[in-house]
C-alpha positions as CSV (number, residue, x, y, z in Angstrom):
1,M,-4.6,36.8,-8.1
2,Y,-8.0,34.8,-8.8
3,D,-10.7,33.1,-7.1
4,V,-12.3,29.7,-9.0
5,A,-15.4,32.8,-10.5
6,D,-12.0,34.2,-12.3
7,S,-11.8,33.4,-16.4
8,T,-8.6,33.0,-18.7
9,Q,-7.4,33.4,-21.9
10,I,-6.2,30.1,-23.4
11,A,-5.0,28.6,-26.7
12,F,-4.5,25.0,-27.7
13,T,-5.1,22.8,-31.0
14,I,-8.5,20.9,-31.3
15,N,-8.5,18.7,-34.3
16,G,-5.8,20.2,-36.0
17,S,-7.6,24.0,-35.9
18,R,-6.1,26.6,-33.8
19,T,-8.3,28.4,-31.5
20,S,-8.1,31.1,-28.0
21,R,-10.6,31.2,-25.7
22,R,-11.9,32.3,-22.6
23,V,-12.5,29.7,-20.0
24,T,-13.3,29.9,-16.5
25,L,-11.0,28.1,-13.8
26,D,-13.0,25.9,-12.3
27,Q,-13.8,24.7,-15.8
28,R,-13.0,21.3,-16.8
29,L,-11.2,20.4,-20.5
30,L,-14.1,17.6,-20.7
31,D,-17.0,20.5,-19.8
32,V,-15.0,23.2,-22.6
33,L,-15.2,20.4,-25.3
34,R,-18.9,19.2,-25.2
35,D,-20.5,22.4,-23.6
36,D,-18.5,24.9,-25.6
37,L,-17.2,23.6,-29.0
38,R,-20.3,20.7,-28.7
39,L,-17.4,18.3,-29.4
40,T,-19.5,15.9,-27.5
41,G,-18.4,12.5,-28.7
42,A,-16.2,12.5,-25.0
43,K,-19.2,11.3,-22.6
44,E,-19.0,12.4,-18.9
45,G,-19.2,8.7,-17.4
46,C,-18.0,8.1,-13.7
47,G,-16.3,11.5,-14.0
48,K,-13.4,10.2,-11.9
49,G,-11.0,8.7,-14.2
50,E,-12.2,5.2,-13.9
51,C,-14.6,4.4,-17.6
52,G,-12.9,6.0,-20.1
53,A,-15.1,7.4,-21.9
54,C,-13.7,11.0,-21.7
55,T,-10.4,9.9,-23.0
56,V,-9.6,12.1,-26.1
57,L,-5.7,13.1,-26.6
58,I,-3.3,15.6,-25.8
59,D,-0.2,16.0,-27.5
60,G,-1.0,12.5,-29.3
61,T,-1.3,10.6,-25.3
62,P,-4.3,9.9,-24.1
63,V,-5.8,11.3,-21.1
64,D,-9.2,11.1,-19.3
65,A,-10.9,14.9,-20.3
66,C,-12.9,15.0,-17.1
67,L,-9.5,14.7,-14.7
68,V,-8.0,17.9,-16.9
69,M,-8.5,21.6,-16.4
70,A,-9.0,23.4,-19.3
71,F,-6.8,25.7,-19.0
72,Q,-4.1,22.8,-18.5
73,A,-4.6,22.7,-22.4
74,D,-3.3,25.7,-23.1
75,G,-0.7,25.3,-26.1
76,A,-1.8,22.0,-26.2
77,I,-2.6,19.6,-29.4
78,V,-5.8,17.6,-28.1
79,E,-7.7,15.6,-30.6
80,T,-11.1,14.4,-29.9
81,I,-13.1,11.3,-32.3
82,E,-14.9,14.2,-33.9
83,G,-11.4,14.9,-36.1
84,L,-10.6,11.4,-36.8
85,E,-12.1,11.3,-39.9
86,R,-10.1,13.3,-43.0
87,D,-12.0,14.5,-45.5
88,G,-15.0,12.3,-45.2
89,I,-12.7,9.0,-45.4
90,L,-12.7,7.4,-41.7
91,D,-9.6,6.5,-39.8
92,P,-8.8,2.7,-40.3
93,V,-9.3,2.2,-36.1
94,Q,-13.4,3.3,-37.0
95,E,-13.5,1.0,-39.9
96,A,-12.3,-1.7,-38.4
97,F,-14.8,-1.1,-35.0
98,I,-17.6,-1.3,-37.5
99,A,-16.5,-4.2,-39.8
100,E,-15.3,-6.7,-36.9
101,G,-18.9,-5.5,-35.2
102,G,-16.7,-3.8,-32.0
103,V,-19.6,-1.3,-31.3
104,Q,-22.6,-1.6,-29.8
105,C,-24.7,1.2,-27.4
106,G,-21.3,3.5,-28.3
107,I,-21.1,5.0,-25.0
108,C,-17.8,4.0,-24.8
109,I,-16.7,3.8,-28.3
110,P,-15.5,7.1,-28.8
111,G,-13.2,6.8,-25.9
112,M,-12.2,3.1,-27.3
113,V,-11.4,4.2,-30.3
114,L,-9.1,7.4,-29.6
115,A,-7.1,5.0,-27.0
116,A,-6.5,2.2,-30.4
117,R,-5.3,5.2,-32.2
118,A,-2.8,5.7,-29.7
119,L,-1.7,2.9,-29.0
120,I,-1.5,2.1,-32.8
121,D,0.6,5.1,-33.4
122,R,2.8,4.0,-30.3
123,T,3.6,0.3,-31.1
124,A,2.8,-0.9,-35.2
125,S,1.1,-4.5,-35.2
126,P,0.1,-4.6,-31.2
127,N,-0.7,-7.8,-30.2
128,L,-3.7,-9.2,-28.1
129,E,-2.0,-8.5,-24.8
130,Q,-0.8,-5.0,-25.5
131,V,-4.4,-4.5,-27.0
132,R,-5.4,-5.4,-23.7
133,H,-2.5,-3.1,-22.1
134,G,-3.4,-0.3,-24.4
135,L,-7.7,0.0,-23.6
136,A,-7.3,-1.3,-19.3
137,G,-8.4,2.4,-19.3
138,N,-11.6,1.7,-20.9
139,L,-14.5,0.0,-19.9
140,C,-17.5,-1.6,-21.8
141,R,-20.8,-3.1,-20.2
142,C,-22.2,-4.3,-23.2
143,T,-19.3,-6.1,-26.2
144,G,-17.4,-7.9,-23.6
145,Y,-14.1,-6.8,-25.5
146,T,-13.9,-9.8,-27.1
147,K,-15.1,-8.0,-31.0
148,I,-13.3,-4.5,-29.6
149,F,-9.5,-6.4,-29.4
150,E,-10.3,-8.1,-32.8
151,A,-10.7,-4.4,-34.1
152,V,-7.5,-3.3,-32.8
153,E,-5.7,-6.0,-34.1
154,S,-6.6,-5.5,-37.1
155,A,-6.3,-1.8,-37.5
156,G,-3.0,-2.4,-35.9
157,K,-2.3,-4.4,-39.4
158,Q,-2.7,-1.5,-41.8
159,P,-0.2,0.9,-43.0
160,A,1.1,3.7,-40.9
161,Q,-0.8,7.1,-41.3
162,T,1.0,10.0,-41.5
163,R,0.1,12.1,-38.6
164,V,0.9,16.1,-38.0
165,R,0.4,18.2,-35.0
166,V,0.9,21.7,-34.8
167,P,0.9,22.7,-31.6
168,S,-0.4,26.3,-30.4
169,A,2.1,29.1,-28.4
170,T,0.9,28.9,-24.6
171,I,-0.4,32.0,-23.6
172,A,-2.2,31.5,-20.3
173,P,-1.2,34.3,-17.5
174,R,2.1,32.4,-15.1
175,D,-0.4,32.6,-12.2
176,V,-2.5,29.9,-13.6
177,R,0.7,28.4,-15.5
178,P,3.9,29.6,-13.8
179,R,6.7,28.7,-15.9
180,S,9.4,28.0,-13.4
181,L,9.9,26.8,-9.8
182,E,10.7,30.6,-9.2
183,E,7.2,31.6,-10.4
184,A,5.1,28.6,-8.8
185,L,7.2,29.2,-5.0
186,E,5.9,33.0,-5.3
187,I,2.1,32.4,-5.8
188,L,2.3,29.7,-3.3
189,E,4.0,32.3,-1.0
190,Q,1.4,35.0,-1.9
191,Q,-1.3,32.7,-1.8
192,A,-1.0,30.5,1.2
193,G,-4.0,28.3,2.1
194,R,-6.3,29.6,-1.0
195,V,-4.6,28.1,-3.6
196,R,-3.7,24.7,-4.1
197,P,-1.2,23.6,-7.3
198,I,-2.3,20.8,-9.4
199,A,-0.9,18.9,-12.4
200,G,-2.3,15.3,-13.3
201,G,-5.5,16.0,-11.2
202,T,-6.0,12.1,-11.1
203,D,-5.9,12.6,-7.0
204,L,-7.3,16.0,-6.6
205,L,-10.3,16.5,-9.4
206,V,-11.4,13.4,-8.0
207,E,-11.7,15.3,-4.3
208,R,-12.8,18.3,-5.8
209,K,-15.4,16.4,-7.5
210,D,-17.0,14.8,-4.1
211,E,-16.6,18.1,-2.7
212,G,-19.0,19.5,-4.6
213,P,-19.6,23.2,-5.1
214,G,-18.5,24.1,-1.4
215,A,-14.8,23.9,-3.0
216,R,-13.6,27.2,-3.3
217,Y,-10.0,27.3,-3.6
218,G,-8.1,27.9,-6.4
219,L,-6.0,25.9,-8.5
220,F,-2.6,26.7,-10.5
221,D,-0.5,23.8,-12.8
222,L,2.7,22.6,-12.3
223,R,2.7,21.1,-15.6
224,A,5.1,23.6,-17.5
225,V,7.5,24.4,-14.7
226,P,11.1,22.0,-15.7
227,E,12.4,22.1,-12.2
228,L,9.9,19.6,-11.1
229,Q,10.6,16.8,-14.2
230,G,13.0,14.2,-15.1
231,I,14.9,11.0,-13.9
232,E,18.1,11.5,-13.7
233,D,21.0,9.7,-12.3
234,R,23.1,11.8,-10.1
235,G,25.8,9.7,-9.2
236,D,24.9,8.8,-5.3
237,C,21.6,8.7,-5.4
238,V,18.9,8.8,-8.7
239,W,16.6,11.7,-8.7
240,I,12.7,11.8,-9.7
241,G,11.2,14.8,-10.3
242,A,7.9,15.1,-8.7
243,S,5.7,15.6,-12.0
244,T,7.4,12.7,-13.7
245,T,4.2,10.5,-14.6
246,H,4.0,7.3,-13.6
247,T,4.4,6.5,-17.1
248,Q,7.7,7.9,-17.3
249,M,8.6,5.9,-14.2
250,L,7.0,2.6,-16.0
251,E,9.1,3.1,-19.1
252,S,12.5,4.5,-17.1
253,A,15.1,2.0,-17.7
254,L,17.3,3.8,-14.9
255,L,14.7,3.3,-12.5
256,R,14.1,-0.4,-13.6
257,Q,17.9,-1.1,-12.8
258,T,18.3,1.2,-9.8
259,V,14.5,0.9,-8.3
260,P,12.6,-2.0,-10.2
261,A,9.6,-2.3,-7.5
262,L,8.7,1.2,-8.5
263,P,8.4,0.8,-12.0
264,A,6.6,-2.3,-11.2
265,A,4.3,-0.7,-9.2
266,C,3.3,2.4,-11.6
267,S,2.5,-0.2,-13.9
268,V,-0.7,-1.6,-12.1
269,I,-1.9,2.1,-11.1
270,G,-5.0,2.8,-13.3
271,G,-5.3,2.7,-16.7
272,P,-3.0,4.3,-19.4
273,Q,-5.2,7.3,-19.2
274,I,-4.4,7.6,-15.4
275,R,-0.8,6.6,-15.8
276,N,-0.5,9.3,-18.6
277,R,-1.4,12.2,-16.2
278,G,-0.6,10.8,-12.9
279,T,2.2,11.9,-10.9
280,L,4.2,10.9,-7.9
281,G,4.4,14.3,-6.6
282,G,0.3,14.1,-6.8
283,N,1.0,10.5,-4.9
284,L,3.3,11.7,-2.5
285,A,0.9,14.4,-1.9
286,N,-2.5,12.3,-1.2
287,G,-0.3,10.3,1.0
288,S,-2.5,7.5,1.1
289,P,-1.6,4.2,2.4
290,A,-2.7,2.5,-0.4
291,A,-0.9,4.5,-3.0
292,D,1.2,2.1,-5.1
293,T,4.4,4.4,-5.4
294,L,5.0,4.5,-1.9
295,P,5.9,0.9,-0.6
296,P,9.0,1.1,-3.5
297,L,10.0,4.1,-2.3
298,Y,9.9,3.3,1.6
299,A,11.6,0.2,0.7
300,A,14.8,1.7,-1.3
301,G,15.4,4.0,1.5
302,A,14.2,7.3,-0.5
303,S,13.9,10.8,0.5
304,V,12.0,13.3,-0.3
305,E,13.2,17.1,-1.1
306,L,10.6,20.1,0.1
307,V,11.0,23.3,-1.4
308,S,9.7,26.9,-0.4
309,A,11.0,30.5,-1.4
310,A,12.6,30.9,1.4
311,E,14.5,27.7,1.8
312,R,15.2,24.1,0.6
313,R,14.9,20.9,3.3
314,E,15.1,17.0,2.4
315,M,14.1,14.6,5.0
316,A,13.5,10.6,4.8
317,L,10.2,9.6,3.4
318,S,9.2,7.6,5.9
319,E,9.6,10.6,8.5
320,F,7.2,12.6,6.3
321,Y,4.5,11.4,7.0
322,S,2.4,11.9,9.9
323,G,-1.0,10.2,9.9
324,Y,-3.5,9.1,8.0
325,R,-3.0,11.2,4.2
326,A,-1.1,13.5,7.0
327,N,2.5,14.9,6.2
328,L,5.0,17.9,7.0
329,L,4.5,19.8,3.8
330,A,4.1,23.2,4.7
331,R,1.5,25.7,3.0
332,D,4.5,27.5,1.0
333,E,5.8,24.5,-0.3
334,L,5.8,22.2,-3.0
335,I,7.3,19.0,-3.1
336,L,10.4,18.9,-5.6
337,G,11.6,15.5,-5.9
338,V,12.5,12.5,-4.4
339,R,15.9,11.1,-4.3
340,V,16.7,7.2,-4.1
341,P,20.2,5.9,-3.1
342,K,21.7,4.1,-5.9
343,R,23.6,0.4,-5.0
344,T,25.0,-2.1,-7.0
345,G,23.1,-5.0,-8.4
346,V,19.5,-4.3,-6.9
347,R,16.4,-6.8,-7.7
348,G,13.0,-5.9,-6.4
349,A,9.5,-6.4,-6.8
350,F,6.3,-4.9,-5.6
351,L,2.5,-7.0,-5.4
352,R,-0.3,-6.4,-4.3
353,L,-3.8,-7.5,-3.2
354,G,-6.7,-5.2,-4.8
355,Q,-10.6,-6.5,-5.7
356,R,-9.5,-7.4,-9.3
357,R,-6.3,-7.0,-11.1
358,A,-6.5,-3.7,-12.7
359,Q,-8.2,-0.6,-11.5
360,A,-8.3,-1.0,-8.1
361,I,-7.2,0.4,-4.7
362,S,-5.0,-2.1,-3.0
363,K,-6.1,-3.5,0.2
364,V,-2.3,-5.0,0.7
365,S,0.8,-4.1,-0.7
366,V,4.5,-5.4,-0.5
367,A,7.6,-4.0,-1.7
368,V,10.7,-5.8,-1.7
369,T,14.1,-4.2,-2.7
370,A,17.5,-6.4,-2.1
371,T,21.1,-6.9,-3.0
372,F,23.3,-9.9,-3.0
373,Q,26.4,-11.0,-2.8
374,A,27.4,-14.8,-4.0
375,G,23.9,-15.6,-4.1
376,R,23.2,-14.2,-0.3
377,A,21.3,-11.1,0.8
378,T,23.3,-8.2,1.7
379,W,20.7,-5.6,2.1
380,V,17.1,-5.4,2.4
381,G,14.6,-3.1,2.1
382,V,10.8,-4.1,3.0
383,A,7.4,-1.7,3.2
384,F,4.0,-2.2,3.6
385,G,1.0,-0.7,1.8
386,A,-2.5,-0.5,3.1
387,V,-2.2,-2.3,6.3
388,A,-2.0,1.0,8.7
389,P,-2.6,4.9,8.7
390,T,0.7,5.1,6.6
391,V,3.0,3.0,4.6
392,V,5.2,0.8,7.2
393,R,8.9,0.0,6.6
394,A,9.7,-3.2,8.5
395,P,13.4,-3.5,9.9
396,S,12.4,-6.8,11.5
397,V,11.6,-8.8,8.9
398,E,14.8,-7.2,6.8
399,R,16.9,-8.1,9.3
400,A,15.2,-11.9,9.2
401,L,15.2,-12.2,5.3
402,V,19.6,-10.9,5.1
403,S,20.1,-13.8,7.8
404,G,19.5,-16.5,5.3
405,G,19.3,-20.0,6.4
406,R,15.9,-22.4,6.2
407,D,14.6,-20.0,8.8
408,A,14.4,-17.1,7.3
409,M,11.1,-17.0,5.7
410,R,9.6,-18.3,9.1
411,L,10.8,-15.5,11.0
412,A,10.1,-12.8,7.8
413,R,6.8,-13.9,8.4
414,H,6.7,-14.3,12.2
415,A,7.9,-10.6,12.1
416,V,5.2,-9.5,9.8
417,S,2.5,-9.8,12.5
418,E,5.0,-7.6,14.9
419,V,5.4,-4.5,12.8
420,I,2.2,-4.1,10.8
421,A,-1.3,-3.7,13.1
422,P,-4.1,-3.4,10.3
423,I,-7.5,-2.2,11.4
424,D,-10.5,-3.3,10.3
425,D,-12.8,-1.3,7.5
426,L,-15.2,-1.6,4.8
427,R,-13.1,-3.6,2.3
428,S,-11.2,-6.1,4.8
429,S,-10.8,-7.6,8.0
430,A,-7.2,-7.2,10.4
431,E,-6.2,-10.7,10.1
432,Y,-7.2,-11.0,6.6
433,R,-4.7,-8.7,5.8
434,R,-2.2,-9.7,7.9
435,A,-2.4,-13.0,6.2
436,M,-1.9,-11.5,3.1
437,A,1.0,-9.7,4.0
438,C,2.8,-12.6,4.7
439,L,1.5,-14.1,1.3
440,L,2.7,-11.9,-0.2
441,L,6.0,-11.5,1.1
442,E,7.1,-14.7,0.3
443,R,6.0,-14.1,-3.0
444,A,7.9,-11.1,-3.4
445,W,11.2,-12.5,-2.0
446,R,10.8,-15.4,-4.6
447,Q,10.6,-13.3,-7.2
448,V,13.8,-11.3,-6.3
449,I,15.2,-14.6,-5.5
450,E,14.4,-15.9,-8.8
451,E,15.4,-13.4,-10.7
452,G,19.6,-14.1,-10.2
453,A,19.0,-17.9,-11.0
């Protein structure tokens, strides 16, 4: 096995040309692009996936290169701003940015252009709202966005381009990028405590940056493990693999039918680059009470599946956490996925409050899931996030809402004060969180009721 000083050979396609290189196991993709390949269009801005200045395309999908380890690019197609020009002819998106005056200082523009290119490839002639969502992971402090949005709308009206992407063969060793669950578990068993798994990296690599050079544990990539992927209807439940991304959950018709609060929560997590890489398993392992995927799963009564080389076990997600960002995952275990019970005619809502509408950590969040018969609630699940050391399921609130009648919401609001005990911190006071929890609950319940109207 290895420590973080070791290196490995990888192969990938960069701007249409196949290449094979040796990279160290603590190098990010951004470092290889800028320092080794001298492709300096991708910029180091925040280094935490918030600004989008380092945006590149991996297999046609915009991602933050600062949150991708270099060895994770093995076998991938990577495109940077330098690769958009073809035979001296600028890409229509580049031309539109020039024509519409969407460029000022230029720091953010390479990432903006690539995010726009991916959006137009996916959505022909995007409207203004689609452009706003597509560029939500890219920040600019010069233009005020108006001319950038106009440039993207203009480029979207140009004839579609044929973009040929030819991947390289995967060559990274299996102790860096295991190809099966068995191989991944063998690494954990042999190197327990000395290595950590990585998939999206949107939590772990931010932590690693904050830890600095003292972070001496190795990383291995789970993204090539097929047993951790997918969203499946298994009859009595829906199974969601740990490597499923927020974008995949957001776009899943099955999840919108069976646990609608979960796609709603995924839609407000970070920007597109974060949603394209961040995974359900990473969110669960991180275990922050402000993690937006947790309240919908709590409210739906989900269970988590854990696996080691020796055994598989399952427990209610609400029992998985023992305290603030502390869970019952053993050092030789992986999160395999979650199981969400299927119910007929499910409705759901997820609402949260942050310092701003996007790219913000929740101060308070609520997820509501319910079933109805003849206009009356027959089952209700309610969970609150960011109000305690762990996400809080609220049975007394659920009973109040099932009871129906004019006093149902009044009883539910009273129950909120009994089931959650927020603590004061620098972001919000306990009193404010409690009041906002009641307000968000009322709004979420109204959404659920109106959904059936």
